[in-house]
C-alpha positions in Angstrom: 46.1 -263.8 45.9 46.0 -264.1 49.7 49.8 -264.5 49.8 51.8 -261.8 48.0 54.7 -262.9 45.8 57.4 -260.4 46.7 60.6 -260.0 44.7 63.6 -257.6 45.1 64.2 -257.6 41.3 61.7 -257.1 38.5 59.9 -260.2 37.3 56.4 -260.5 35.7 55.5 -263.3 38.0 55.8 -261.1 41.2 52.8 -259.3 42.8 55.1 -256.7 44.4 58.6 -255.8 43.3 60.3 -254.0 46.2 64.0 -253.0 46.0 65.8 -251.7 49.1 68.0 -249.2 47.4 68.0 -246.3 44.9 65.1 -246.3 42.4 67.6 -245.7 39.6 69.0 -249.2 40.3 65.5 -250.7 39.9 64.0 -248.7 37.0 66.4 -249.9 34.3 65.2 -253.5 35.0 61.6 -252.7 34.1 60.6 -253.1 30.4 59.3 -250.3 28.3 55.5 -249.7 28.6 55.0 -251.8 31.7 53.3 -249.5 34.2 49.7 -248.3 33.6 50.2 -245.8 36.5 53.2 -244.1 37.9 52.3 -242.4 41.2 54.7 -241.1 43.8 55.5 -238.4 46.3 59.2 -237.6 45.8 61.4 -236.1 48.5 60.6 -232.4 48.7 64.3 -231.4 49.4 63.4 -230.2 52.9 66.2 -232.1 54.7 64.1 -235.0 56.1 65.9 -238.0 57.5 65.5 -239.8 54.2 67.0 -237.0 52.0 70.0 -234.8 51.8 69.1 -231.1 51.1 70.4 -230.0 47.7 70.3 -226.9 45.7 67.1 -226.6 43.8 68.8 -227.0 40.4 70.6 -230.2 41.6 67.3 -231.5 43.0 65.5 -230.9 39.7 68.3 -232.5 37.8 67.9 -235.7 39.9 64.1 -235.6 39.5 64.5 -235.3 35.7 66.5 -238.6 35.6 63.8 -240.4 37.5 61.0 -238.9 35.4 62.7 -239.9 32.1 62.9 -243.5 33.3 59.3 -243.4 34.4 58.2 -242.1 31.0 60.0 -245.0 29.3 58.3 -247.5 31.6 54.8 -245.9 31.2 52.2 -247.8 29.2 50.9 -246.1 26.1 47.5 -245.7 27.8 49.1 -244.9 31.2 49.2 -241.9 33.6 51.9 -240.3 35.7 50.8 -238.6 39.0 53.5 -236.6 40.8 52.3 -235.5 44.3 54.3 -232.5 45.6 54.3 -229.6 47.9 56.5 -226.6 48.3 60.3 -226.2 48.5 61.0 -223.7 51.3 64.1 -221.5 51.2 64.6 -219.1 54.1 60.8 -218.6 54.5 60.1 -218.2 50.8 58.0 -221.0 49.2 58.6 -222.3 45.7 55.8 -224.5 44.3 57.6 -227.7 43.1 54.8 -228.5 40.6 55.6 -225.3 38.8 59.3 -226.2 38.6 58.6 -229.8 37.6 56.0 -229.1 34.9 58.6 -228.2 32.2 60.3 -231.6 32.8 57.1 -233.5 32.0 56.2 -231.2 29.2 59.6 -231.7 27.5 58.8 -235.4 27.2 55.6 -234.8 25.4 53.3 -235.7 28.3 49.8 -234.2 28.3 48.6 -232.6 31.6 45.0 -233.7 32.5 44.5 -232.2 35.9 46.3 -230.3 38.7 44.5 -232.0 41.7 44.5 -230.0 44.9 44.8 -232.3 48.0 43.3 -230.3 50.9 43.9 -231.4 54.5 43.1 -229.9 57.9 46.3 -230.3 59.9 49.9 -229.4 59.6 52.6 -227.0 60.8 51.4 -223.6 62.0 53.1 -220.6 60.3 53.5 -217.3 62.0 54.7 -215.1 59.1 52.4 -216.4 56.4 49.2 -218.4 56.1 49.5 -222.0 57.2 49.8 -224.4 54.3 46.9 -226.9 54.1 47.2 -228.3 50.7 49.5 -230.1 48.2 49.0 -230.9 44.6 49.0 -233.9 42.3 50.0 -233.1 38.7 48.5 -235.7 36.4 49.9 -236.4 32.9 49.1 -239.0 30.3 51.3 -240.4 27.6 48.7 -239.9 24.9 45.1 -238.9 24.3 43.8 -242.5 24.5 44.3 -243.3 28.2 42.6 -245.3 30.9 40.1 -243.4 33.0 37.4 -245.1 35.0 35.3 -242.3 36.4 32.5 -244.5 37.7 34.9 -246.2 40.1 35.5 -243.0 42.0 32.2 -241.1 41.9 31.0 -239.5 45.0 27.4 -239.3 46.3 25.4 -236.5 44.7 24.5 -233.6 47.0 20.9 -234.0 46.0 20.6 -237.6 44.7 16.9 -237.4 44.1 16.8 -234.0 42.4 14.9 -234.1 39.1 14.3 -231.9 36.1 11.2 -229.8 36.7 10.5 -228.8 33.1 11.4 -229.6 29.5 11.5 -233.0 27.7 13.3 -234.6 30.6 10.8 -233.4 33.3 10.6 -235.9 36.2 14.0 -237.6 35.4 17.0 -237.4 37.7 19.1 -234.4 36.8 22.3 -235.9 38.2 24.2 -239.1 37.3 22.6 -241.9 39.3 26.0 -243.4 40.0 27.2 -240.2 41.7 29.1 -237.1 40.8 32.6 -236.5 39.5 34.8 -235.9 42.6 36.3 -232.8 41.0 40.0 -231.7 41.2 39.8 -230.7 44.9 40.1 -233.6 47.3 39.6 -233.2 51.0 41.3 -236.2 52.6 42.9 -236.1 56.0 46.7 -236.3 56.0 48.5 -239.0 58.1 49.3 -237.4 61.4 49.9 -238.8 64.9 46.4 -240.2 65.6 45.7 -241.4 62.1 45.0 -245.2 62.0 47.5 -245.7 59.2 50.4 -243.8 60.9 53.9 -245.4 60.8 57.4 -244.0 61.5 57.5 -242.2 58.2 57.2 -238.4 58.6 55.5 -237.8 55.2 53.2 -240.7 54.6 50.5 -241.0 51.9 46.9 -241.9 53.1 45.8 -245.1 51.4 42.6 -243.5 50.1 44.5 -240.8 48.2 46.3 -243.4 46.1 43.2 -245.6 45.8 41.3 -242.9 43.9 44.2 -242.9 41.4 44.6 -246.6 41.2 40.8 -247.2 40.7 40.4 -244.5 38.1 43.6 -244.9 36.1 44.2 -248.6 36.0 42.4 -251.9 35.4 42.7 -255.1 37.4 46.0 -256.8 36.7 47.9 -253.6 35.7 51.2 -252.6 37.1 51.5 -249.6 39.4 55.0 -248.0 39.9 56.1 -245.8 42.8 59.8 -245.0 42.5 59.9 -243.5 46.0 57.6 -246.1 47.7 58.4 -245.3 51.4 56.4 -247.5 53.7 54.4 -249.2 50.8 51.2 -247.2 50.7 51.1 -247.3 46.9 51.6 -251.1 46.9 48.8 -251.5 49.5 46.4 -249.5 47.4 47.3 -251.4 44.3 47.2 -254.9 45.8 43.9 -254.3 47.6 42.3 -253.8 44.2 43.9 -256.6 42.2 46.8 -254.7 40.7 50.5 -255.3 40.9 53.2 -253.0 42.3 56.8 -251.9 41.7 58.8 -249.7 44.1 62.1 -248.8 45.6 63.1 -247.3 49.0 66.5 -246.4 50.2 65.8 -246.4 54.0 65.9 -249.9 55.4 63.5 -249.3 58.2 60.8 -248.1 55.8 61.3 -251.2 53.7 60.7 -253.3 56.7 57.6 -251.3 57.6 56.3 -251.8 54.1 56.8 -255.6 54.3 55.1 -255.7 57.7 52.1 -253.8 56.3 51.9 -256.3 53.5 52.0 -259.2 56.0 49.2 -257.6 58.0 47.0 -257.2 54.9 47.7 -260.9 53.9 46.1 -261.8 57.3 43.2 -259.4 57.2 44.7 -257.2 59.9 45.7 -254.1 58.1 43.7 -251.1 59.3 42.9 -248.3 57.0 40.7 -245.2 57.0 37.6 -246.1 55.0 37.5 -244.3 51.6 33.8 -243.5 52.1 34.4 -242.0 55.5 33.6 -238.3 55.7 36.0 -235.8 57.2 35.4 -235.7 61.0 33.0 -232.9 62.0 32.9 -232.3 65.8 29.4 -231.0 65.4 28.2 -234.3 63.9 30.3 -237.1 65.4 27.7 -239.7 64.6 28.7 -239.4 60.9 32.1 -240.8 61.6 32.9 -244.5 61.1 35.5 -246.8 62.5 38.7 -247.9 60.7 38.3 -250.9 58.3 40.4 -254.0 58.2 41.4 -255.1 54.7 42.8 -258.3 53.2 44.3 -259.1 49.9 42.6 -261.6 47.7 39.1 -262.8 48.6 39.0 -261.2 52.0 37.4 -257.8 53.1 38.2 -255.0 50.7 38.0 -251.2 50.8 34.6 -250.3 49.2 34.3 -247.8 46.4 33.3 -244.2 47.2 29.7 -245.1 46.7 29.3 -248.1 48.9 25.6 -247.7 49.1 24.9 -247.0 45.4 21.4 -248.4 45.7 20.6 -245.2 47.5 21.4 -243.2 44.3 19.8 -245.5 41.7 16.1 -245.2 41.0 13.9 -248.3 41.6 13.9 -250.5 38.5 17.2 -249.2 37.1 19.6 -251.1 39.4 21.4 -253.9 37.6 
């Protein structure tokens, strides 16, 4: 799949279904149980250029309509990941995940994690502590759901640590494939100097969505983002052999999404490597340059454990 099959209407033969318009025009086209993963960052009702500020009750009512459609489209073994921050009203913050939780719960969805996405940069507050995190609330449709932990393991802090007593003395005490990345993810947000920056003011980093795509879907699965913006969810899905569905109401963001897809088709899309550590000024040598990725058989983003041989004892590597 070097060339992406793009369609403005839903069809099973497309690689990427992208509608320029309201997601409620697209979602009814998608059959029940299609998407293995629904992941999005909806408008936060802050009055950005792509949204009209509403009362909180009206905002939640609109979100409920979208969530109901996403629930219908969700595969029986699928997951919904809703990434949100805070609604700010005259200096008072209202956590949107707290307000949205009852909407998901009312549909019978089961919450698996409240993932904290921590980042180092953002607006500086003067009358409260500066906000440096947002959350991803993860729900599944049932108890039998897709979850590929090995695909997103991180290097062990002490990869060669062994049991020093007992029946397992001398064996590695940690999983040789790496550790569970936990529910706190430190991933830089997309600001002015980020290699993935576009004109969108609230853009996902690709690696944030990659973790969800790799852990919650299998190759060939559909990934739905009802508020797809500049196409980051589609890029993360297509890079790893999945298919994507999304809608965006702002024409310039749709064009940016299409241009990013074209760049990836030609191996010229630059992303922050998923295995790159957060920059530390005291240890600049640990940093690594951006990586060019290409759909199909070209260069791909590696897993979090690119050098897994460093964590697998001699004789155990397959």
